[in-house]
N, CA and C atoms as an extended XYZ file, in Angstrom:
606
Properties=species:S:1:pos:R:3:atomname:S:1:resname:S:1:resid:I:1 pbc="F F F"
N       145.794       84.894       58.664 N   MET     1
C       145.427       85.948       57.713 CA  MET     1
C       146.121       87.241       58.115 C   MET     1
N       146.567       88.046       57.122 N   THR     2
C       147.295       89.267       57.385 CA  THR     2
C       146.471       90.483       57.004 C   THR     2
N       146.774       91.636       57.670 N   ASP     3
C       146.083       92.887       57.332 CA  ASP     3
C       146.702       93.569       56.121 C   ASP     3
N       147.845       93.108       55.665 N   ASN     4
C       148.525       93.702       54.518 CA  ASN     4
C       147.873       93.224       53.229 C   ASN     4
N       147.164       94.128       52.554 N   LEU     5
C       146.442       93.753       51.342 CA  LEU     5
C       147.369       93.365       50.214 C   LEU     5
N       148.637       93.789       50.296 N   TYR     6
C       149.573       93.544       49.210 CA  TYR     6
C       150.497       92.349       49.474 C   TYR     6
N       150.282       91.689       50.602 N   ALA     7
C       151.110       90.531       50.940 CA  ALA     7
C       150.747       89.353       50.041 C   ALA     7
N       151.716       88.525       49.643 N   PRO     8
C       151.416       87.352       48.809 CA  PRO     8
C       150.595       86.337       49.597 C   PRO     8
N       149.750       85.548       48.925 N   PRO     9
C       148.928       84.549       49.627 CA  PRO     9
C       149.786       83.504       50.301 C   PRO     9
N       149.342       83.070       51.482 N   GLN    10
C       150.063       82.084       52.261 CA  GLN    10
C       149.382       80.727       52.130 C   GLN    10
N       150.184       79.687       52.115 N   ALA    11
C       149.620       78.342       52.053 CA  ALA    11
C       149.000       77.985       53.388 C   ALA    11
N       147.882       77.237       53.337 N   ASP    12
C       147.218       76.778       54.555 CA  ASP    12
C       147.910       75.525       55.044 C   ASP    12
N       148.758       75.674       56.056 N   MET    13
C       149.540       74.547       56.557 CA  MET    13
C       148.748       73.636       57.478 C   MET    13
N       147.495       74.001       57.782 N   SER    14
C       146.681       73.188       58.692 CA  SER    14
C       146.087       71.985       57.976 C   SER    14
N       146.074       72.005       56.641 N   LYS    15
C       145.488       70.906       55.899 CA  LYS    15
C       146.460       69.745       55.783 C   LYS    15
N       145.904       68.559       55.662 N   THR    16
C       146.743       67.375       55.535 CA  THR    16
C       147.484       67.407       54.210 C   THR    16
N       148.812       67.233       54.224 N   PRO    17
C       149.561       67.283       52.970 CA  PRO    17
C       149.207       66.107       52.077 C   PRO    17
N       149.163       66.340       50.790 N   VAL    18
C       148.858       65.314       49.810 CA  VAL    18
C       150.086       65.102       48.945 C   VAL    18
N       150.335       63.873       48.572 N   ALA    19
C       151.515       63.564       47.784 CA  ALA    19
C       151.512       64.353       46.478 C   ALA    19
N       152.688       64.879       46.117 N   ALA    20
C       152.803       65.641       44.884 CA  ALA    20
C       152.504       64.730       43.698 C   ALA    20
N       151.745       65.251       42.760 N   GLY    21
C       151.424       64.485       41.560 CA  GLY    21
C       150.313       63.479       41.752 C   GLY    21
N       149.641       63.483       42.903 N   SER    22
C       148.566       62.528       43.145 CA  SER    22
C       147.352       62.889       42.315 C   SER    22
N       146.473       61.928       42.127 N   ASP    23
C       145.247       62.169       41.361 CA  ASP    23
C       144.096       61.420       41.998 C   ASP    23
N       142.897       61.688       41.516 N   ASP    24
C       141.706       61.041       42.077 CA  ASP    24
C       140.999       60.209       41.017 C   ASP    24
N       141.785       59.517       40.194 N   SER    25
C       141.195       58.661       39.171 CA  SER    25
C       140.416       57.506       39.783 C   SER    25
N       140.785       57.143       41.013 N   PHE    26
C       140.048       56.138       41.774 CA  PHE    26
C       139.890       56.660       43.190 C   PHE    26
N       139.216       55.907       44.043 N   TYR    27
C       138.888       56.361       45.381 CA  TYR    27
C       140.072       56.174       46.323 C   TYR    27
N       140.616       57.269       46.797 N   VAL    28
C       141.734       57.258       47.737 CA  VAL    28
C       141.211       57.419       49.156 C   VAL    28
N       141.660       56.558       50.058 N   VAL    29
C       141.282       56.648       51.470 CA  VAL    29
C       142.388       55.982       52.289 C   VAL    29
N       142.668       56.529       53.442 N   SER    30
C       143.747       55.958       54.271 CA  SER    30
C       143.346       54.593       54.807 C   SER    30
N       144.358       53.782       55.128 N   GLN    31
C       144.112       52.459       55.684 CA  GLN    31
C       143.350       52.549       57.007 C   GLN    31
N       143.697       53.534       57.824 N   ARG    32
C       143.016       53.721       59.114 CA  ARG    32
C       141.532       53.975       58.922 C   ARG    32
N       141.212       54.918       58.045 N   LYS    33
C       139.810       55.263       57.832 CA  LYS    33
C       139.060       54.120       57.183 C   LYS    33
N       139.681       53.452       56.217 N   PHE    34
C       139.006       52.319       55.576 CA  PHE    34
C       138.645       51.250       56.602 C   PHE    34
N       139.607       50.914       57.463 N   THR    35
C       139.381       49.862       58.456 CA  THR    35
C       138.251       50.237       59.404 C   THR    35
N       138.258       51.454       59.905 N   LEU    36
C       137.203       51.909       60.807 CA  LEU    36
C       135.841       51.872       60.126 C   LEU    36
N       135.790       52.386       58.907 N   MET    37
C       134.523       52.460       58.204 CA  MET    37
C       133.994       51.072       57.854 C   MET    37
N       134.866       50.174       57.432 N   PHE    38
C       134.415       48.833       57.067 CA  PHE    38
C       133.862       48.093       58.280 C   PHE    38
N       134.605       48.139       59.377 N   ILE    39
C       134.176       47.396       60.561 CA  ILE    39
C       132.966       48.038       61.229 C   ILE    39
N       133.024       49.342       61.442 N   LEU    40
C       131.995       49.999       62.240 CA  LEU    40
C       130.727       50.349       61.460 C   LEU    40
N       130.722       50.112       60.147 N   THR    41
C       129.457       50.234       59.403 CA  THR    41
C       128.891       48.845       59.096 C   THR    41
N       129.440       47.832       59.731 N   PHE    42
C       129.012       46.444       59.515 CA  PHE    42
C       129.201       46.075       58.041 C   PHE    42
N       130.273       46.551       57.450 N   SER    43
C       130.701       46.291       56.072 CA  SER    43
C       129.840       46.988       55.008 C   SER    43
N       128.854       47.790       55.431 N   MET    44
C       128.045       48.505       54.443 CA  MET    44
C       128.900       49.476       53.627 C   MET    44
N       130.015       49.866       54.184 N   TYR    45
C       130.932       50.787       53.529 CA  TYR    45
C       131.419       50.275       52.175 C   TYR    45
N       131.430       48.946       52.010 N   GLN    46
C       131.967       48.387       50.776 CA  GLN    46
C       131.144       48.798       49.561 C   GLN    46
N       129.832       48.991       49.732 N   VAL    47
C       129.008       49.421       48.596 CA  VAL    47
C       129.433       50.821       48.152 C   VAL    47
N       129.618       51.698       49.119 N   TYR    48
C       130.074       53.062       48.813 CA  TYR    48
C       131.471       53.021       48.198 C   TYR    48
N       132.323       52.142       48.698 N   TRP    49
C       133.694       52.013       48.200 CA  TRP    49
C       133.711       51.656       46.719 C   TRP    49
N       132.916       50.675       46.342 N   TYR    50
C       132.850       50.297       44.926 CA  TYR    50
C       132.280       51.438       44.099 C   TYR    50
N       131.239       52.070       44.621 N   TYR    51
C       130.619       53.185       43.888 CA  TYR    51
C       131.617       54.311       43.642 C   TYR    51
N       132.359       54.717       44.672 N   LYS    52
C       133.292       55.834       44.527 CA  LYS    52
C       134.423       55.504       43.558 C   LYS    52
N       134.902       54.275       43.584 N   ASN    53
C       135.946       53.902       42.644 CA  ASN    53
C       135.460       54.013       41.198 C   ASN    53
N       134.259       53.477       40.945 N   TRP    54
C       133.738       53.550       39.582 CA  TRP    54
C       133.316       54.963       39.202 C   TRP    54
N       132.816       55.715       40.158 N   SER    55
C       132.408       57.091       39.889 CA  SER    55
C       133.617       57.957       39.525 C   SER    55
N       134.689       57.836       40.304 N   ASN    56
C       135.905       58.594       40.006 CA  ASN    56
C       136.484       58.197       38.660 C   ASN    56
N       136.470       56.893       38.388 N   TYR    57
C       136.988       56.412       37.106 CA  TYR    57
C       136.150       56.965       35.937 C   TYR    57
N       134.836       56.959       36.104 N   LYS    58
C       133.959       57.473       35.056 CA  LYS    58
C       134.237       58.947       34.766 C   LYS    58
N       134.434       59.736       35.822 N   LYS    59
C       134.725       61.158       35.647 CA  LYS    59
C       135.995       61.377       34.852 C   LYS    59
N       137.016       60.557       35.136 N   GLN    60
C       138.259       60.663       34.380 CA  GLN    60
C       138.050       60.295       32.918 C   GLN    60
N       137.257       59.283       32.669 N   CYS    61
C       136.958       58.880       31.293 CA  CYS    61
C       136.211       59.989       30.555 C   CYS    61
N       135.293       60.644       31.245 N   GLN    62
C       134.546       61.725       30.610 CA  GLN    62
C       135.447       62.916       30.313 C   GLN    62
N       136.368       63.229       31.226 N   LEU    63
C       137.303       64.332       30.995 CA  LEU    63
C       138.203       64.052       29.796 C   LEU    63
N       138.551       62.790       29.613 N   GLN    64
C       139.447       62.403       28.524 CA  GLN    64
C       138.699       61.972       27.280 C   GLN    64
N       137.353       61.986       27.374 N   ASN    65
C       136.498       61.566       26.266 CA  ASN    65
C       136.899       60.171       25.768 C   ASN    65
N       137.106       59.270       26.723 N   SER    66
C       137.564       57.923       26.398 CA  SER    66
C       136.446       56.911       26.635 C   SER    66
N       136.768       55.663       26.394 N   THR    67
C       135.765       54.612       26.628 CA  THR    67
C       135.401       54.540       28.105 C   THR    67
N       134.272       53.915       28.405 N   ASP    68
C       133.740       53.788       29.766 CA  ASP    68
C       133.174       55.103       30.291 C   ASP    68
N       132.977       56.091       29.414 N   SER    69
C       132.405       57.372       29.846 CA  SER    69
C       130.930       57.245       30.227 C   SER    69
N       130.298       56.141       29.796 N   ASP    70
C       128.865       55.976       30.030 CA  ASP    70
C       128.542       54.818       30.975 C   ASP    70
N       129.528       54.371       31.756 N   ILE    71
C       129.251       53.272       32.692 CA  ILE    71
C       128.333       53.766       33.816 C   ILE    71
N       127.716       52.833       34.514 N   TRP    72
C       126.802       53.152       35.625 CA  TRP    72
C       127.474       52.746       36.934 C   TRP    72
N       128.060       53.681       37.655 N   PRO    73
C       128.745       53.341       38.911 CA  PRO    73
C       127.833       52.702       39.966 C   PRO    73
N       126.576       53.147       40.026 N   VAL    74
C       125.648       52.583       41.033 CA  VAL    74
C       125.425       51.107       40.763 C   VAL    74
N       125.184       50.762       39.507 N   ALA    75
C       124.949       49.358       39.151 CA  ALA    75
C       126.189       48.521       39.430 C   ALA    75
N       127.356       49.072       39.126 N   ARG    76
C       128.599       48.334       39.341 CA  ARG    76
C       128.919       48.189       40.829 C   ARG    76
N       128.373       49.075       41.644 N   ALA    77
C       128.556       48.964       43.094 CA  ALA    77
C       127.664       47.863       43.666 C   ALA    77
N       126.404       47.825       43.248 N   PHE    78
C       125.477       46.828       43.801 CA  PHE    78
C       125.730       45.431       43.237 C   PHE    78
N       126.315       45.360       42.044 N   PHE    79
C       126.653       44.060       41.458 CA  PHE    79
C       128.176       43.938       41.354 C   PHE    79
N       128.850       44.349       42.432 N   ALA    80
C       130.312       44.420       42.449 CA  ALA    80
C       130.961       43.085       42.122 C   ALA    80
N       130.296       42.010       42.496 N   LEU    81
C       130.836       40.669       42.277 CA  LEU    81
C       131.286       40.467       40.833 C   LEU    81
N       130.538       41.056       39.885 N   PHE    82
C       130.806       40.846       38.463 CA  PHE    82
C       131.794       41.856       37.876 C   PHE    82
N       132.211       42.836       38.669 N   PHE    83
C       133.041       43.904       38.125 CA  PHE    83
C       134.368       44.100       38.880 C   PHE    83
N       134.658       43.227       39.852 N   ILE    84
C       135.872       43.393       40.630 CA  ILE    84
C       137.114       43.230       39.763 C   ILE    84
N       137.130       42.196       38.912 N   HIS    85
C       138.282       42.001       38.033 CA  HIS    85
C       138.504       43.224       37.142 C   HIS    85
N       137.413       43.764       36.591 N   ALA    86
C       137.523       44.925       35.711 CA  ALA    86
C       138.063       46.135       36.465 C   ALA    86
N       137.600       46.331       37.692 N   LEU    87
C       138.063       47.460       38.489 CA  LEU    87
C       139.549       47.352       38.800 C   LEU    87
N       139.977       46.207       39.292 N   PHE    88
C       141.381       46.029       39.653 CA  PHE    88
C       142.275       46.134       38.420 C   PHE    88
N       141.794       45.638       37.270 N   ARG    89
C       142.577       45.736       36.043 CA  ARG    89
C       142.775       47.195       35.649 C   ARG    89
N       141.742       48.007       35.781 N   ARG    90
C       141.861       49.419       35.427 CA  ARG    90
C       142.791       50.169       36.381 C   ARG    90
N       142.748       49.794       37.654 N   VAL    91
C       143.675       50.392       38.620 CA  VAL    91
C       145.110       50.069       38.225 C   VAL    91
N       145.369       48.818       37.879 N   ASP    92
C       146.716       48.402       37.496 CA  ASP    92
C       147.159       49.116       36.220 C   ASP    92
N       146.257       49.260       35.263 N   GLN    93
C       146.583       49.955       34.023 CA  GLN    93
C       146.877       51.439       34.285 C   GLN    93
N       146.111       52.031       35.197 N   HIS    94
C       146.345       53.439       35.539 CA  HIS    94
C       147.713       53.608       36.180 C   HIS    94
N       148.093       52.672       37.055 N   ALA    95
C       149.401       52.748       37.701 CA  ALA    95
C       150.519       52.664       36.668 C   ALA    95
N       150.378       51.774       35.702 N   ASP    96
C       151.383       51.647       34.653 CA  ASP    96
C       151.474       52.918       33.818 C   ASP    96
N       150.306       53.491       33.496 N   ALA    97
C       150.291       54.707       32.677 CA  ALA    97
C       150.947       55.880       33.396 C   ALA    97
N       150.840       55.903       34.713 N   LYS    98
C       151.439       56.979       35.514 CA  LYS    98
C       152.856       56.624       35.982 C   LYS    98
N       153.355       55.466       35.517 N   GLN    99
C       154.679       55.007       35.908 CA  GLN    99
C       154.811       54.849       37.432 C   GLN    99
N       153.787       54.195       37.990 N   ARG   100
C       153.761       53.865       39.409 CA  ARG   100
C       153.582       52.363       39.555 C   ARG   100
N       154.581       51.570       39.197 N   PRO   101
C       154.434       50.102       39.201 CA  PRO   101
C       154.016       49.577       40.567 C   PRO   101
N       153.090       48.609       40.553 N   LEU   102
C       152.518       48.109       41.792 CA  LEU   102
C       153.023       46.728       42.216 C   LEU   102
N       153.553       45.947       41.278 N   ALA   103
C       153.925       44.551       41.585 CA  ALA   103
C       152.733       43.837       42.215 C   ALA   103
N       151.578       43.959       41.556 N   TRP   104
C       150.306       43.474       42.100 CA  TRP   104
C       149.718       42.429       41.165 C   TRP   104
N       149.476       41.238       41.674 N   ASP   105
C       148.757       40.218       40.909 CA  ASP   105
C       147.264       40.493       41.078 C   ASP   105
N       146.786       41.496       40.352 N   PHE   106
C       145.414       41.961       40.555 CA  PHE   106
C       144.385       40.903       40.210 C   PHE   106
N       144.693       40.024       39.231 N   ALA   107
C       143.730       39.000       38.815 CA  ALA   107
C       143.492       37.992       39.943 C   ALA   107
N       144.577       37.521       40.572 N   SER   108
C       144.432       36.576       41.687 CA  SER   108
C       143.763       37.240       42.880 C   SER   108
N       144.120       38.491       43.131 N   HIS   109
C       143.509       39.244       44.226 CA  HIS   109
C       142.007       39.360       44.014 C   HIS   109
N       141.611       39.703       42.792 N   ALA   110
C       140.193       39.851       42.479 CA  ALA   110
C       139.462       38.512       42.608 C   ALA   110
N       140.094       37.440       42.138 N   THR   111
C       139.459       36.114       42.225 CA  THR   111
C       139.228       35.717       43.677 C   THR   111
N       140.213       35.952       44.525 N   GLY   112
C       140.056       35.626       45.945 CA  GLY   112
C       138.926       36.411       46.577 C   GLY   112
N       138.810       37.680       46.225 N   LEU   113
C       137.739       38.502       46.778 CA  LEU   113
C       136.381       38.047       46.272 C   LEU   113
N       136.306       37.656       45.006 N   VAL   114
C       135.050       37.153       44.440 CA  VAL   114
C       134.607       35.894       45.180 C   VAL   114
N       135.539       34.999       45.444 N   VAL   115
C       135.215       33.752       46.152 CA  VAL   115
C       134.645       34.068       47.543 C   VAL   115
N       135.264       34.992       48.244 N   LEU   116
C       134.782       35.372       49.574 CA  LEU   116
C       133.387       35.972       49.495 C   LEU   116
N       133.137       36.791       48.492 N   LEU   117
C       131.817       37.406       48.337 CA  LEU   117
C       130.753       36.366       47.988 C   LEU   117
N       131.123       35.392       47.178 N   VAL   118
C       130.173       34.319       46.849 CA  VAL   118
C       129.812       33.544       48.102 C   VAL   118
N       130.804       33.205       48.916 N   VAL   119
C       130.548       32.478       50.172 CA  VAL   119
C       129.654       33.315       51.076 C   VAL   119
N       129.957       34.611       51.182 N   ALA   120
C       129.194       35.485       52.086 CA  ALA   120
C       127.768       35.689       51.615 C   ALA   120
N       127.561       35.858       50.312 N   ASN   121
C       126.243       36.242       49.802 CA  ASN   121
C       125.398       35.091       49.279 C   ASN   121
N       126.054       34.004       48.876 N   VAL   122
C       125.312       32.909       48.250 CA  VAL   122
C       125.270       31.672       49.132 C   VAL   122
N       126.390       31.328       49.736 N   LEU   123
C       126.481       30.072       50.479 CA  LEU   123
C       126.247       30.226       51.976 C   LEU   123
N       126.088       31.442       52.461 N   ASN   124
C       125.972       31.650       53.906 CA  ASN   124
C       124.774       30.903       54.501 C   ASN   124
N       123.622       31.000       53.831 N   GLY   125
C       122.433       30.309       54.332 CA  GLY   125
C       122.605       28.805       54.359 C   GLY   125
N       123.241       28.253       53.326 N   PHE   126
C       123.475       26.814       53.270 CA  PHE   126
C       124.398       26.371       54.399 C   PHE   126
N       125.469       27.143       54.627 N   ILE   127
C       126.417       26.798       55.685 CA  ILE   127
C       125.730       26.840       57.054 C   ILE   127
N       124.880       27.839       57.259 N   THR   128
C       124.171       27.975       58.538 CA  THR   128
C       123.267       26.786       58.786 C   THR   128
N       122.594       26.307       57.750 N   ARG   129
C       121.724       25.126       57.898 CA  ARG   129
C       122.541       23.872       58.214 C   ARG   129
N       123.766       23.822       57.725 N   MET   130
C       124.608       22.638       57.932 CA  MET   130
C       125.176       22.592       59.353 C   MET   130
N       125.613       23.731       59.862 N   VAL   131
C       126.333       23.716       61.145 CA  VAL   131
C       125.560       24.390       62.271 C   VAL   131
N       124.417       24.986       61.973 N   GLY   132
C       123.635       25.651       63.003 CA  GLY   132
C       123.878       27.145       63.025 C   GLY   132
N       122.958       27.898       63.634 N   PRO   133
C       123.040       29.364       63.617 CA  PRO   133
C       124.289       29.936       64.263 C   PRO   133
N       124.684       29.398       65.399 N   PHE   134
C       125.815       29.984       66.128 CA  PHE   134
C       127.116       29.836       65.342 C   PHE   134
N       127.446       28.585       64.945 N   LEU   135
C       128.662       28.368       64.173 CA  LEU   135
C       128.568       29.036       62.795 C   LEU   135
N       127.359       29.032       62.248 N   GLY   136
C       127.149       29.674       60.949 CA  GLY   136
C       127.475       31.162       61.009 C   GLY   136
N       127.045       31.804       62.088 N   ASN   137
C       127.346       33.234       62.259 CA  ASN   137
C       128.838       33.476       62.472 C   ASN   137
N       129.485       32.571       63.198 N   LEU   138
C       130.933       32.709       63.402 CA  LEU   138
C       131.676       32.600       62.068 C   LEU   138
N       131.260       31.638       61.247 N   ILE   139
C       131.885       31.473       59.935 CA  ILE   139
C       131.626       32.701       59.071 C   ILE   139
N       130.391       33.218       59.141 N   ALA   140
C       130.046       34.405       58.355 CA  ALA   140
C       130.896       35.602       58.763 C   ALA   140
N       131.140       35.751       60.061 N   LEU   141
C       131.978       36.855       60.542 CA  LEU   141
C       133.427       36.676       60.091 C   LEU   141
N       133.885       35.422       60.083 N   ALA   142
C       135.254       35.163       59.620 CA  ALA   142
C       135.401       35.507       58.139 C   ALA   142
N       134.393       35.138       57.352 N   VAL   143
C       134.414       35.459       55.918 CA  VAL   143
C       134.363       36.966       55.733 C   VAL   143
N       133.546       37.645       56.531 N   LEU   144
C       133.458       39.114       56.454 CA  LEU   144
C       134.815       39.746       56.765 C   LEU   144
N       135.506       39.173       57.744 N   GLY   145
C       136.842       39.667       58.051 CA  GLY   145
C       137.795       39.475       56.880 C   GLY   145
N       137.666       38.351       56.194 N   GLY   146
C       138.491       38.109       55.018 CA  GLY   146
C       138.209       39.092       53.899 C   GLY   146
N       136.932       39.422       53.718 N   ILE   147
C       136.556       40.413       52.693 CA  ILE   147
C       137.161       41.763       53.033 C   ILE   147
N       137.045       42.155       54.288 N   GLY   148
C       137.605       43.446       54.715 CA  GLY   148
C       139.105       43.494       54.522 C   GLY   148
N       139.790       42.412       54.864 N   TYR   149
C       141.249       42.381       54.710 CA  TYR   149
C       141.644       42.474       53.236 C   TYR   149
N       140.920       41.750       52.383 N   SER   150
C       141.219       41.760       50.961 CA  SER   150
C       140.990       43.147       50.352 C   SER   150
N       139.885       43.786       50.728 N   MET   151
C       139.599       45.121       50.211 CA  MET   151
C       140.589       46.145       50.749 C   MET   151
N       140.986       45.986       51.989 N   ARG   152
C       141.979       46.909       52.580 CA  ARG   152
C       143.307       46.794       51.848 C   ARG   152
N       143.677       45.551       51.498 N   SER   153
C       144.913       45.353       50.734 CA  SER   153
C       144.795       45.992       49.357 C   SER   153
N       143.632       45.840       48.723 N   ALA   154
C       143.415       46.458       47.423 CA  ALA   154
C       143.480       47.977       47.526 C   ALA   154
N       142.977       48.508       48.642 N   GLN   155
C       143.012       49.971       48.836 CA  GLN   155
C       144.442       50.490       48.855 C   GLN   155
N       145.352       49.721       49.423 N   ALA   156
C       146.753       50.136       49.453 CA  ALA   156
C       147.291       50.290       48.032 C   ALA   156
N       146.923       49.357       47.147 N   PHE   157
C       147.364       49.444       45.749 CA  PHE   157
C       146.688       50.605       45.031 C   PHE   157
N       145.417       50.842       45.328 N   ILE   158
C       144.703       51.956       44.715 CA  ILE   158
C       145.345       53.278       45.113 C   ILE   158
N       145.674       53.415       46.393 N   ASN   159
C       146.343       54.639       46.856 CA  ASN   159
C       147.663       54.865       46.133 C   ASN   159
N       148.439       53.791       45.977 N   LYS   160
C       149.715       53.908       45.286 CA  LYS   160
C       149.514       54.264       43.817 C   LYS   160
N       148.512       53.648       43.202 N   ALA   161
C       148.239       53.927       41.796 CA  ALA   161
C       147.860       55.384       41.567 C   ALA   161
N       147.236       56.000       42.576 N   CYS   162
C       146.818       57.399       42.463 CA  CYS   162
C       147.866       58.362       43.014 C   CYS   162
N       149.026       57.850       43.388 N   GLY   163
C       150.111       58.709       43.830 CA  GLY   163
C       149.996       59.219       45.244 C   GLY   163
N       149.149       58.577       46.065 N   ASP   164
C       148.976       58.991       47.462 CA  ASP   164
C       149.010       57.732       48.338 C   ASP   164
N       150.192       57.121       48.499 N   PRO   165
C       150.289       55.820       49.184 CA  PRO   165
C       149.683       55.788       50.582 C   PRO   165
N       149.737       56.898       51.295 N   GLU   166
C       149.215       56.939       52.662 CA  GLU   166
C       147.729       57.283       52.723 C   GLU   166
N       147.163       57.648       51.582 N   GLY   167
C       145.753       58.055       51.580 CA  GLY   167
C       145.531       59.333       52.346 C   GLY   167
N       146.530       60.227       52.324 N   ALA   168
C       146.469       61.462       53.133 CA  ALA   168
C       145.324       62.377       52.708 C   ALA   168
N       144.915       62.283       51.441 N   ALA   169
C       143.842       63.145       50.957 CA  ALA   169
C       142.500       62.824       51.583 C   ALA   169
N       142.369       61.620       52.145 N   ASN   170
C       141.090       61.212       52.720 CA  ASN   170
C       141.346       60.399       53.976 C   ASN   170
N       141.785       61.075       55.006 N   ASN   171
C       142.116       60.412       56.261 CA  ASN   171
C       141.169       60.793       57.404 C   ASN   171
N       140.547       61.969       57.323 N   ASP   172
C       139.701       62.464       58.412 CA  ASP   172
C       138.286       61.904       58.329 C   ASP   172
N       137.699       61.638       59.477 N   LEU   173
C       136.310       61.171       59.547 CA  LEU   173
C       135.367       62.362       59.541 C   LEU   173
N       134.288       62.251       58.780 N   THR   174
C       133.307       63.322       58.676 CA  THR   174
C       132.088       63.002       59.549 C   THR   174
N       131.192       63.979       59.655 N   THR   175
C       129.950       63.754       60.416 CA  THR   175
C       129.163       62.604       59.823 C   THR   175
N       129.079       62.547       58.502 N   ALA   176
C       128.350       61.459       57.840 CA  ALA   176
C       128.994       60.122       58.168 C   ALA   176
N       130.314       60.074       58.239 N   ASN   177
C       130.998       58.833       58.603 CA  ASN   177
C       130.562       58.355       59.983 C   ASN   177
N       130.510       59.277       60.931 N   TYR   178
C       130.105       58.912       62.299 CA  TYR   178
C       128.656       58.428       62.353 C   TYR   178
N       127.800       59.029       61.556 N   VAL   179
C       126.395       58.600       61.524 CA  VAL   179
C       126.290       57.172       61.025 C   VAL   179
N       126.990       56.870       59.920 N   TRP   180
C       126.952       55.520       59.371 CA  TRP   180
C       127.574       54.514       60.336 C   TRP   180
N       128.637       54.920       61.022 N   MET   181
C       129.245       54.015       61.992 CA  MET   181
C       128.299       53.746       63.146 C   MET   181
N       127.491       54.754       63.510 N   GLY   182
C       126.501       54.555       64.565 CA  GLY   182
C       125.484       53.489       64.193 C   GLY   182
N       124.983       53.549       62.937 N   PHE   183
C       124.056       52.510       62.458 CA  PHE   183
C       124.727       51.151       62.471 C   PHE   183
N       125.979       51.119       62.037 N   GLY   184
C       126.699       49.856       61.985 CA  GLY   184
C       126.905       49.238       63.352 C   GLY   184
N       127.212       50.048       64.339 N   VAL   185
C       127.405       49.539       65.700 CA  VAL   185
C       126.110       48.918       66.225 C   VAL   185
N       124.984       49.533       65.922 N   LEU   186
C       123.698       48.956       66.325 CA  LEU   186
C       123.486       47.590       65.683 C   LEU   186
N       123.861       47.459       64.420 N   MET   187
C       123.723       46.178       63.741 CA  MET   187
C       124.645       45.129       64.358 C   MET   187
N       125.868       45.550       64.719 N   TRP   188
C       126.786       44.630       65.388 CA  TRP   188
C       126.198       44.127       66.702 C   TRP   188
N       125.591       45.025       67.463 N   LEU   189
C       124.986       44.640       68.731 CA  LEU   189
C       123.852       43.644       68.518 C   LEU   189
N       123.036       43.877       67.485 N   MET   190
C       121.937       42.962       67.179 CA  MET   190
C       122.462       41.579       66.820 C   MET   190
N       123.525       41.526       66.022 N   VAL   191
C       124.093       40.250       65.619 CA  VAL   191
C       124.676       39.507       66.813 C   VAL   191
N       125.395       40.217       67.653 N   ILE   192
C       126.018       39.581       68.822 CA  ILE   192
C       124.960       39.034       69.771 C   ILE   192
N       123.922       39.844       70.025 N   VAL   193
C       122.830       39.388       70.890 CA  VAL   193
C       122.147       38.166       70.268 C   VAL   193
N       121.926       38.215       68.955 N   GLY   194
C       121.277       37.099       68.267 CA  GLY   194
C       122.098       35.823       68.322 C   GLY   194
N       123.420       35.959       68.200 N   MET   195
C       124.282       34.788       68.247 CA  MET   195
C       124.189       34.080       69.592 C   MET   195
N       124.247       34.835       70.658 N   PHE   196
C       124.197       34.210       71.975 CA  PHE   196
C       122.796       33.723       72.330 C   PHE   196
N       121.794       34.355       71.729 N   ALA   197
C       120.421       33.907       71.986 CA  ALA   197
C       120.151       32.561       71.334 C   ALA   197
N       120.842       32.279       70.207 N   THR   198
C       120.626       31.020       69.504 CA  THR   198
C       121.646       29.960       69.870 C   THR   198
N       122.613       30.316       70.717 N   ALA   199
C       123.641       29.336       71.111 CA  ALA   199
C       123.022       28.236       71.955 C   ALA   199
N       123.452       27.024       71.698 N   THR   200
C       122.934       25.877       72.456 CA  THR   200
C       123.586       25.831       73.830 C   THR   200
N       122.805       25.785       74.903 N   PRO   201
C       123.400       25.724       76.256 CA  PRO   201
C       124.242       24.466       76.428 C   PRO   201
N       125.360       24.623       77.138 N   VAL   202
C       126.224       23.463       77.375 CA  VAL   202
C       125.774       22.748       78.641 C   VAL   202
């Protein structure tokens, strides 16, 4: 800051640069932050991720007075399984409209993610009964890893569609992020302890 009242305003160079022409029609976040948040919140971050994508999209629809101005982002977040194809399709359409081609087979990507979510949320109990708690938990963790990888890949396309490929606009961790990661780490510890407690001695 300068003492010269007549000096022209200076740009704040301490802030993270954002790609020129970027927008927030969907949820932009860096790959680093997404990975940390997904893993260290025990995947609870995915609910917020779906919510923010639909919330940002709804705001854009309201600004443009277009269709989908009355969607419910919270409902679409909690029942994400039924709206993943719709979300990815809108991201792809937005990229085309902004002339940011993605070369993304969004339909196949969405189908793969839906399958993983069905296994994680519907078939997990059945699998555990078939192979036992220890192996069942290992399979569940592997499926969770697949979900995280699929969503992280989708995030890369979302960032590109919004004109910020690196997710520079949302790279820093906030206090709230650390709090949620703290809860997630506790859940990870509980799961790990539970797995070894139910393991059959050799």
